[in-house]
N, C-alpha and C positions, 0 to 999 in steps of 0.2 A: 498357370496365366487366364486366369476366371471369363467365360463366356465376354461379362461386360470389356474387360480388358483386352482381352483380344478387340473387340466389335473396334473403340477409342481410339486400338491401333492399327485398325484399318484405316478410319474413317481420318484418323492424322494422316498418316501414309498420300491416301487419297488427293485430303484439301494438300496439301505439299506438289503431286505430283502432280496435280488442276495447277498454280503456282508456276511455279515453275517454266509450266507451257505457258501460262498467260504468257511471263518475265523473256525466256526466250521469242515468244510471237514479236513483243514490243522491240526489243532485242534489233531479232531483222527489219526492223522496219526503222528503226530509227539506221540504222547502217544501210540497210538504202535509202532513205533521204540524204546521210554527206553523203556517202560515193556520190547520187547525183547533185548533189549542190558544186564537190566539184570537183567532177564532168564540166556544170555549169559554167564555175568562175575562168578553167582551164581553156572556155571558147574563148571567156569577154575578154580572158586576157591574151589568148595568139588572135582577139582581132582589131584587139588596143596596140597591140607592137605593128599589126598592119597600117589598122593607118598612121603608127607614126613616121614608119617609114615612108608612106606615100604624103603623109608632109612634107619630111626633110623632103624629098625628091621633085614637092611644088614649093618648096624653099629654096631648088642649087644646095642641098646642104648633106647633098647624097656623100656618101665613103667618096673620095676620090685615091686616083692608086698608084703608090703607094712606088719611090722610083726605088731602086738595089746599088 
């Protein structure tokens, strides 16, 4: 392999490594954002369930114990 070809191969390798590192960083950031959104959604669902239970209690619709 000539010096020019060797240099071109090294440049290509460096460019690919840089691109892969950038992609990994973006993927990590997106993963963290997704995890955060899922956590927020879970909290909202928990709050909604609590509010529905409170409304049912206020409306006298709480579960009655069943007799056996």
